[in-house]
Steps between C-alpha positions, in 0.01 A plus 500: 500500500143395585249770589165441666232757560273461799192712553396564860154633564477743789208669667290730282585299192858635476729275312876506537717307267819355639758354272700214634827442328668169545851459376585174340803357673707231344519215743813288479479156655734445793694237305581754227604782732869572484696426814786732586825356372738371765857626501679210666454136409627168631712228343200304368381807309844549344513135393171546315588847367836397354422135434826420676557213745532581870858365512609741224346793685683398819828489303437847355422645843810342658715658225309831535430492127127566548351782711343364817418576863567255778311528830607219728469186292245642256584641157296783346518652156401850389309469171635830362859400575448157344354660184799739477739208555334310216523800268870549580563146378372588154738360236564729207460375145797483264360796306478710820858416596624582148313834502652592839849407378460711185372792705793466742756492218337793321514712816870412541572622146577159363366363178235234503570210264 
């Protein structure tokens, strides 16, 4: 915070001091300001986001294996749904599968070899 003191001389040699306080404001260039994130994106965006060819995306939408919205002839994709869809496709490691199997057998009262 920057403070300046200004003295103003009035009639009869009276002096009043006024303090001006100027707040320092961080100025962010327009190029660095964050734009609000869009919710729905087009096919070109999804190609770039997934690194998948357009033809593969068309195949996935025709089989309804990827979440999408169709308005007329245009396809739109909800980023949150696409992220969830990607996470659901997570392949478990062999160790994770083995741990789940052991847990399952233990809960069923069977011995784990």
